[in-house]
C-alpha positions as CSV (number, residue, x, y, z in Angstrom):
1,X,0.0,0.0,0.0
2,X,1.2,3.5,-0.9
3,X,3.9,2.1,-3.3
4,X,3.0,5.0,-5.7
5,X,3.5,7.8,-3.2
6,X,7.1,9.2,-3.3
7,X,9.1,11.1,-0.8
8,X,6.4,11.1,1.9
9,X,7.8,8.4,4.2
10,X,6.5,9.9,7.5
11,X,3.1,10.6,6.2
12,X,2.8,7.1,4.7
13,X,4.0,5.5,7.9
14,X,1.2,7.3,9.8
15,X,-1.5,6.5,7.2
16,X,-0.5,2.8,7.2
17,X,-0.7,2.7,10.9
18,X,-4.1,4.4,11.1
19,X,-5.5,2.0,8.5
20,X,-3.9,-1.1,10.0
21,X,-5.1,-0.2,13.5
22,X,-8.5,0.8,12.3
23,X,-8.3,4.2,14.0
24,X,-8.7,6.4,10.9
25,X,-10.3,9.8,11.9
26,X,-13.6,10.9,10.4
27,X,-11.7,13.2,8.0
28,X,-8.2,14.0,6.9
29,X,-6.8,17.2,5.3
30,X,-4.1,16.5,2.8
31,X,-2.2,19.7,2.6
32,X,1.1,20.7,0.9
33,X,2.7,22.3,-2.1
34,X,1.5,21.6,-5.7
35,X,2.5,18.2,-7.0
36,X,3.7,16.9,-3.6
37,X,1.5,13.8,-3.8
38,X,-1.5,14.9,-1.8
39,X,-4.1,13.5,-4.2
40,X,-2.1,10.3,-4.7
41,X,-1.9,9.8,-1.0
42,X,-5.6,10.5,-0.5
43,X,-6.6,8.1,-3.3
44,X,-4.3,5.4,-2.0
45,X,-5.8,5.9,1.5
46,X,-9.3,5.4,0.0
47,X,-8.1,2.3,-1.7
48,X,-6.6,0.9,1.5
49,X,-9.8,1.6,3.4
50,X,-12.0,-0.1,0.9
51,X,-9.8,-3.1,0.1
52,X,-11.3,-6.5,0.8
53,X,-8.0,-8.3,0.6
54,X,-4.3,-7.5,1.3
55,X,-4.1,-3.8,0.3
56,X,-1.1,-4.4,-2.0
57,X,-0.9,-2.2,-5.1
58,X,-1.5,-5.2,-7.3
59,X,-4.5,-6.5,-5.2
60,X,-7.1,-7.8,-7.6
61,X,-10.1,-7.4,-5.3
62,X,-13.0,-5.6,-7.0
63,X,-12.7,-2.6,-4.7
64,X,-9.0,-2.1,-5.5
65,X,-9.6,-2.5,-9.2
66,X,-12.4,0.1,-9.1
67,X,-10.2,2.5,-6.9
68,X,-7.2,2.3,-9.3
69,X,-9.3,3.4,-12.3
70,X,-11.3,5.9,-10.2
71,X,-14.8,4.4,-10.6
72,X,-15.4,3.3,-7.0
73,X,-18.7,4.6,-5.9
74,X,-17.5,5.5,-2.4
75,X,-14.7,7.8,-3.6
76,X,-15.6,11.3,-4.4
77,X,-13.3,13.9,-5.9
78,X,-13.9,17.6,-5.1
79,X,-12.0,20.7,-5.7
80,X,-11.0,23.2,-8.4
81,X,-7.8,21.5,-9.6
82,X,-7.3,21.6,-13.4
83,X,-5.9,18.4,-14.8
84,X,-5.2,19.6,-18.3
85,X,-1.4,19.4,-17.9
86,X,-1.6,15.8,-16.6
87,X,-4.1,14.9,-19.3
88,X,-1.9,16.4,-22.0
89,X,1.2,14.7,-20.7
90,X,-0.4,11.3,-20.5
91,X,-1.9,11.8,-24.0
92,X,1.5,12.5,-25.3
93,X,2.8,9.3,-23.7
94,X,-0.1,7.3,-25.1
95,X,0.6,8.5,-28.6
96,X,4.2,7.5,-28.4
97,X,3.8,4.2,-26.4
98,X,0.7,2.2,-27.0
99,X,0.9,0.0,-23.9
100,X,-1.6,-0.8,-21.1
101,X,0.3,1.4,-18.6
102,X,0.1,4.4,-21.0
103,X,-3.6,3.8,-21.5
104,X,-4.0,3.5,-17.7
105,X,-2.3,6.8,-17.0
106,X,-4.4,8.6,-19.6
107,X,-7.7,7.2,-18.4
108,X,-6.8,7.9,-14.8
109,X,-5.9,11.5,-15.7
110,X,-9.2,12.1,-17.5
111,X,-11.2,10.5,-14.7
112,X,-9.5,12.8,-12.1
113,X,-11.2,15.6,-13.9
114,X,-14.6,14.2,-14.8
115,X,-15.2,12.6,-11.4
116,X,-15.5,16.1,-10.0
117,X,-18.8,16.2,-11.9
118,X,-20.4,13.1,-10.5
119,X,-24.2,13.6,-10.6
120,X,-24.5,13.0,-6.8
121,X,-22.2,16.0,-6.1
122,X,-24.2,18.4,-8.3
123,X,-27.7,19.6,-8.6
124,X,-28.6,18.3,-12.1
125,X,-30.5,21.5,-12.8
126,X,-27.3,23.6,-12.2
127,X,-26.3,25.2,-15.5
128,X,-22.6,24.4,-14.9
129,X,-23.5,20.7,-14.5
130,X,-25.8,20.7,-17.5
131,X,-23.1,22.3,-19.7
132,X,-20.7,19.4,-19.1
133,X,-23.0,16.5,-18.4
134,X,-23.3,15.4,-22.1
135,X,-19.6,15.7,-22.6
136,X,-18.9,13.6,-19.5
137,X,-21.3,11.0,-20.7
138,X,-19.6,10.9,-24.0
139,X,-16.1,10.6,-22.4
140,X,-17.3,7.8,-20.1
């Protein structure tokens, strides 16, 4: 667990301990400079909390598979972050290297953006949601 979080050893130790000891607080704020691994750590925490097996990165339980591709119903993404740089970079990799890992990176980057528009987070009559709803359906 947390194999994909880099240079955050103390934070990862604490998160692993909280999960293993089943003493996770009701909420956690992941704070730090841009690109420091906050979202990665948060998503990996969600995966660890919902895993029904051993919590290893390669775990094949349904929950882990859904968490890795960002479709798990219990995980919500909120916030203003713009993922266009990440989507663009992963699209560039995908055009140069047509491998499952490149497709995975691209799909995950796009889902980080579109999951912010999950229908249960928005009032479906909100003009902002309506303006992106059909595009998100098409992307999905």
